[in-house]
MARBA-3410 file (N, C-alpha, C, O; in Angstrom, 1 decimal):
106
18.0,9.2,-5.3,16.9,9.4,-4.2,16.0,7.8,-4.4,15.3,7.3,-3.5 ~ 16.3,7.3,-5.6,15.1,6.9,-6.3,15.1,5.3,-5.2,14.2,4.4,-4.9 ~ 16.5,5.5,-4.9,16.6,4.2,-3.8,15.4,4.5,-2.4,14.5,3.8,-2.1 ~ 15.7,5.6,-1.8,14.0,5.6,-1.1,13.1,5.4,-1.3,12.5,4.6,-0.5 ~ 12.6,5.8,-2.2,10.7,5.6,-2.5,10.6,4.3,-3.2,11.2,3.8,-4.2
9.5,3.8,-2.2,8.9,2.3,-2.5,7.5,2.3,-3.0,6.6,3.1,-2.7 ~ 7.4,1.3,-3.9,5.6,1.5,-3.7,5.3,0.0,-2.9,5.9,-1.0,-3.3 ~ 4.4,-0.1,-1.9,4.1,-1.0,-1.4,2.1,-1.5,-1.7,1.2,-0.8,-1.8 ~ 2.3,-2.9,-1.9,0.9,-3.3,-2.2,0.3,-3.8,-1.3,0.9,-4.4,-0.4 ~ -0.9,-3.8,-1.4,-2.0,-4.3,-0.4,-3.3,-4.6,-0.9,-3.9,-3.8,-1.6
-3.7,-5.2,-0.7,-5.0,-6.0,-1.8,-6.2,-5.7,-0.3,-5.7,-6.2,0.8 ~ -7.4,-5.1,-0.2,-8.3,-4.6,0.3,-9.2,-5.3,0.1,-9.3,-5.5,-1.1 ~ -10.3,-6.0,0.9,-11.4,-7.1,0.8,-12.9,-5.9,-0.4,-13.5,-6.1,-1.4 ~ -12.7,-4.7,0.5,-13.6,-4.0,-1.1,-13.0,-2.2,-1.6,-11.9,-1.9,-1.5 ~ -14.1,-1.4,-2.2,-13.6,0.1,-2.0,-13.9,1.1,-0.6,-13.5,2.2,-0.5
-14.4,0.3,0.4,-14.5,1.3,1.5,-13.4,1.2,2.1,-12.7,2.2,2.2 ~ -13.0,-0.3,3.0,-11.8,-0.4,3.1,-10.5,0.2,3.1,-9.7,0.4,4.1 ~ -10.4,0.3,1.3,-9.0,0.3,0.5,-9.4,2.2,0.6,-8.4,2.9,0.8 ~ -10.2,2.8,0.4,-10.1,4.3,0.9,-10.3,4.9,2.0,-10.2,6.1,2.2 ~ -10.6,3.9,2.9,-10.4,4.3,4.5,-8.9,4.0,5.1,-8.5,4.3,6.2
-8.3,3.3,4.3,-7.0,3.0,4.7,-5.7,4.1,4.0,-4.8,4.6,4.6 ~ -6.3,4.1,2.4,-5.6,5.3,1.5,-5.8,6.1,2.4,-4.8,6.3,3.1 ~ -7.4,7.1,2.8,-7.1,8.3,3.3,-6.1,8.3,4.4,-5.4,9.3,4.5 ~ -5.9,7.1,5.5,-5.5,7.4,6.6,-4.1,7.7,7.1,-3.7,8.3,8.0 ~ -3.1,6.5,5.6,-2.0,6.6,5.1,-1.7,8.1,4.4,-0.7,8.5,5.0
-2.0,8.6,3.8,-1.9,9.9,3.1,-2.2,11.3,4.4,-1.7,12.3,5.0 ~ -3.5,10.5,4.3,-3.5,12.1,5.9,-2.5,11.9,6.5,-1.8,12.9,6.6 ~ -1.8,10.6,7.4,-0.8,10.7,8.2,1.1,10.8,7.5,2.0,10.1,8.0 ~ 1.1,11.5,6.6,1.8,11.4,5.7,3.1,9.9,5.8,4.3,10.0,5.6 ~ 2.3,9.0,6.0,3.1,7.7,5.8,3.0,7.3,4.3,3.7,6.3,3.9
2.4,7.9,3.7,2.1,7.5,1.3,1.8,9.0,1.2,1.1,9.8,1.8 ~ 2.9,9.2,0.1,2.0,10.7,-0.2,1.4,10.5,-1.5,1.4,11.4,-2.4 ~ 0.7,9.2,-1.9,-0.5,8.6,-2.6,-0.2,6.7,-2.8,0.6,5.8,-2.6 ~ -2.2,7.1,-3.3,-2.5,5.8,-3.1,-3.6,5.7,-4.1,-4.7,6.3,-4.2 ~ -3.0,4.3,-5.2,-4.0,4.6,-6.4,-4.9,3.3,-5.8,-4.4,2.3,-5.3
-6.0,3.6,-6.1,-7.3,2.4,-5.4,-8.0,1.5,-7.1,-8.9,1.9,-7.8 ~ -7.0,0.3,-7.4,-7.3,-0.3,-8.5,-8.4,-2.0,-8.4,-8.0,-3.2,-8.1 ~ -9.5,-1.6,-8.6,-10.7,-2.5,-8.7,-10.6,-3.9,-9.4,-9.7,-4.1,-10.2 ~ -11.5,-4.7,-9.2,-11.4,-5.3,-10.1,-10.5,-6.2,-9.9,-10.5,-6.9,-11.0 ~ -9.5,-6.7,-8.8,-8.5,-7.7,-9.0,-9.2,-8.6,-8.3,-10.1,-8.5,-7.5
-8.3,-10.4,-9.2,-9.0,-11.1,-8.5,-7.9,-11.9,-7.7,-7.0,-12.4,-8.4 ~ -7.9,-12.0,-6.4,-6.7,-12.9,-6.1,-7.2,-14.8,-5.8,-8.3,-15.3,-5.5 ~ -5.7,-15.2,-6.1,-6.5,-16.6,-5.9,-5.0,-17.2,-4.7,-3.8,-17.0,-4.9 ~ -5.5,-17.7,-3.7,-4.5,-17.7,-2.6,-4.6,-19.3,-2.0,-5.5,-20.1,-2.2 ~ -3.5,-19.4,-1.2,-3.4,-21.0,-0.2,-4.0,-19.8,1.2,-3.3,-18.8,1.4
-5.4,-20.2,2.1,-5.7,-19.7,3.1,-5.9,-20.7,4.2,-6.9,-21.4,4.0 ~ -5.4,-21.0,5.4,-5.7,-21.9,6.1,-5.9,-23.9,5.3,-6.8,-24.8,5.5 ~ -5.1,-24.0,4.7,-4.8,-25.5,4.4,-5.9,-25.0,2.7,-5.6,-25.5,1.6 ~ -6.9,-24.3,2.8,-7.4,-24.4,1.6,-7.6,-23.1,0.4,-7.7,-21.9,0.7 ~ -7.8,-23.5,-0.8,-7.0,-22.4,-2.1,-8.7,-21.5,-2.0,-9.8,-22.0,-1.9
-8.3,-19.9,-2.1,-9.3,-19.4,-1.9,-9.5,-18.1,-3.1,-8.5,-17.3,-3.3 ~ -10.4,-18.0,-3.7,-10.7,-16.6,-4.9,-11.5,-15.9,-4.5,-12.7,-16.1,-4.4 ~ -11.1,-15.0,-4.4,-11.6,-13.5,-3.9,-11.4,-12.3,-4.5,-10.3,-11.9,-4.6 ~ -12.6,-11.3,-5.0,-12.4,-10.1,-5.7,-12.4,-9.0,-4.5,-13.1,-8.7,-3.6 ~ -10.8,-8.3,-5.2,-10.3,-7.3,-3.6,-10.2,-6.0,-4.7,-10.5,-6.0,-5.9
-9.8,-5.2,-4.3,-9.1,-4.1,-4.5,-7.8,-4.2,-4.1,-7.5,-5.0,-3.2 ~ -6.8,-3.4,-4.8,-5.5,-3.2,-4.8,-4.9,-1.8,-4.2,-5.4,-0.8,-4.8 ~ -4.4,-1.6,-3.7,-4.2,-0.3,-3.1,-2.3,-0.6,-4.0,-1.9,-1.8,-4.2 ~ -1.7,0.3,-4.2,-0.6,0.6,-4.5,0.3,1.7,-4.1,0.9,2.2,-5.1 ~ 0.6,2.1,-3.1,0.9,2.8,-2.1,2.3,3.3,-2.6,3.0,2.4,-3.1
3.0,4.8,-2.6,4.2,5.3,-2.6,4.6,5.7,-1.7,3.6,6.1,-1.0 ~ 6.0,5.8,-1.1,6.1,5.7,0.5,7.8,5.5,-0.5,8.4,5.2,-1.5 ~ 7.9,5.9,1.1,9.6,5.9,1.6,10.7,4.4,2.3,10.4,3.3,2.7 ~ 11.3,4.8,2.2,12.2,3.0,3.2,11.5,3.7,4.4,10.4,3.0,4.6 ~ 11.6,4.7,5.2,12.0,5.2,6.5,10.6,5.6,6.9,10.4,6.1,8.0
9.5,5.1,5.9,8.2,5.1,6.8,7.5,3.7,6.4,6.3,3.6,6.6 ~ 8.3,2.7,6.0,7.6,1.4,5.9,7.1,0.8,6.9,6.0,0.3,7.0 ~ 8.4,0.7,8.1,7.4,-0.1,9.2,6.2,0.8,10.2,5.5,0.2,11.0 ~ 6.0,2.2,10.0,5.0,3.1,10.5,4.0,2.2,9.4,3.3,1.3,9.9 ~ 4.1,2.3,8.4,2.7,2.7,7.5,2.4,0.5,7.4,1.3,0.0,7.1
3.7,-0.4,7.8,2.7,-1.8,8.4,2.0,-1.7,9.2,0.9,-2.2,9.2 ~ 2.5,-1.2,10.1,1.8,-1.4,11.6,0.4,-0.5,11.0,-0.6,-1.2,10.9 ~ 0.3,1.2,10.6,-0.7,1.5,10.0,-2.0,0.2,9.6,-3.1,-0.2,10.0 ~ -1.3,-0.1,8.9,-2.3,-0.6,7.6,-2.8,-1.9,8.6,-4.1,-2.1,8.7 ~ -2.1,-2.7,9.1,-2.0,-3.8,10.4,-3.4,-3.4,11.5,-4.4,-4.1,11.4
-3.4,-2.2,12.4,-4.6,-1.6,12.4,-6.1,-1.1,12.0,-7.1,-0.9,12.7 ~ -5.6,-0.8,10.5,-6.7,-0.6,10.4,-7.5,-1.3,9.3,-8.4,-0.8,8.5 ~ -6.8,-2.8,9.4,-7.2,-3.4,7.6,-7.8,-4.6,8.6,-7.2,-5.2,9.5 ~ -9.3,-5.0,7.9,-9.9,-5.8,8.2,-9.4,-7.5,8.0,-10.2,-8.4,8.3 ~ -8.3,-8.0,7.7,-8.0,-9.1,7.1,-7.5,-9.8,8.4,-7.7,-9.1,9.4
-6.9,-10.8,8.7,-6.6,-11.2,10.5,-4.7,-11.3,9.6,-4.0,-11.4,10.6 ~ -4.3,-11.2,9.1,-3.1,-11.0,7.7,-3.0,-10.3,6.3,-3.0,-10.8,5.2 ~ -3.0,-8.9,6.7,-3.4,-8.2,5.7,-2.0,-8.2,4.7,-0.9,-8.4,5.2 ~ -2.2,-7.9,3.6,-0.7,-8.0,2.8,-0.1,-6.7,2.4,-0.8,-5.9,1.8 ~ 1.2,-6.5,2.7,1.6,-5.4,2.5,3.2,-5.8,2.3,4.0,-6.0,3.3
3.7,-5.9,0.7,4.3,-5.8,0.1,5.4,-4.9,-0.5,5.1,-4.2,-1.4 ~ 6.5,-4.7,-0.1,7.2,-3.1,-0.5,8.4,-3.7,-1.5,9.2,-4.6,-1.2 ~ 8.2,-2.4,-3.3,9.2,-2.7,-3.7,9.9,-1.9,-4.5,9.4,-1.3,-5.4 ~ 11.7,-1.5,-4.2,12.0,-0.7,-4.4,11.8,-0.1,-6.3,11.6,-0.7,-7.3 ~ 12.2,1.3,-5.9,11.7,2.1,-7.2,13.1,2.0,-7.6,13.7,1.9,-6.6
13.8,1.9,-8.6,14.7,1.8,-9.6,15.2,3.2,-10.4,16.4,3.4,-10.8 ~ 14.4,3.8,-10.4,14.1,4.9,-11.5,12.5,5.2,-11.5,11.4,4.8,-11.2 ~ 13.0,6.2,-12.1,11.3,7.7,-12.3,11.7,9.1,-12.8,12.8,9.5,-13.3 ~ 10.6,9.8,-12.6,10.6,10.9,-12.6,11.9,11.7,-11.8,11.8,11.1,-10.7 ~ 12.9,12.7,-11.5,13.4,13.3,-10.8,12.0,14.1,-9.4,12.1,14.1,-8.2
11.1,14.5,-10.3,10.2,15.8,-9.7,9.8,14.6,-9.0,10.0,14.6,-7.8 ~ 9.0,13.5,-9.8,8.0,13.1,-9.0,8.8,12.2,-7.5,8.3,12.3,-6.4 ~ 9.8,11.4,-7.7,10.1,10.6,-6.6,10.4,11.5,-5.6,9.9,11.2,-4.5 ~ 11.3,12.8,-5.6,11.2,13.8,-4.5,9.4,13.9,-3.9,8.9,13.5,-2.8 ~ 8.8,14.4,-5.0,7.4,15.1,-4.2,7.4,13.8,-3.3,7.5,14.1,-2.1
7.4,12.1,-3.7,7.0,11.5,-2.8,7.8,11.4,-1.3,7.3,10.8,-0.3 ~ 9.1,12.0,-1.3,9.9,12.1,-0.1,9.2,13.8,0.1,8.1,13.9,0.5 ~ 9.8,14.6,0.0,8.7,15.7,0.3,7.2,14.9,1.1,7.2,14.2,2.0 ~ 6.7,15.1,0.8,5.4,14.2,1.3,5.1,13.2,2.1,4.0,12.9,2.4 ~ 6.3,12.6,2.5,6.3,11.5,4.0,7.7,12.1,4.7,8.5,11.4,5.3
7.8,13.1,4.4,8.8,13.9,5.6,8.5,14.1,6.9,9.2,14.8,7.6
END
């Protein structure tokens, strides 16, 4: 069961963008839950320059079968030219919670 569940990470420029994306993903059944983690500082290279920005991190609970749709939807909604979407496999967890994620995204 846990092999199906993924955690996808996505950074947003602010809470408003994060809430808009999170609401769409959960509302459309692409994610069971999205946590918004404020106060993240990202240091990254963009267009040859090192950047440093305050961001909000989205921790998205989804399943492997919805990842392509989720990624496409984030691209549509996200204000960044190249939004971050990184998926990590869940290797364990409370079985009832994992089943809930699967049910919410089916």
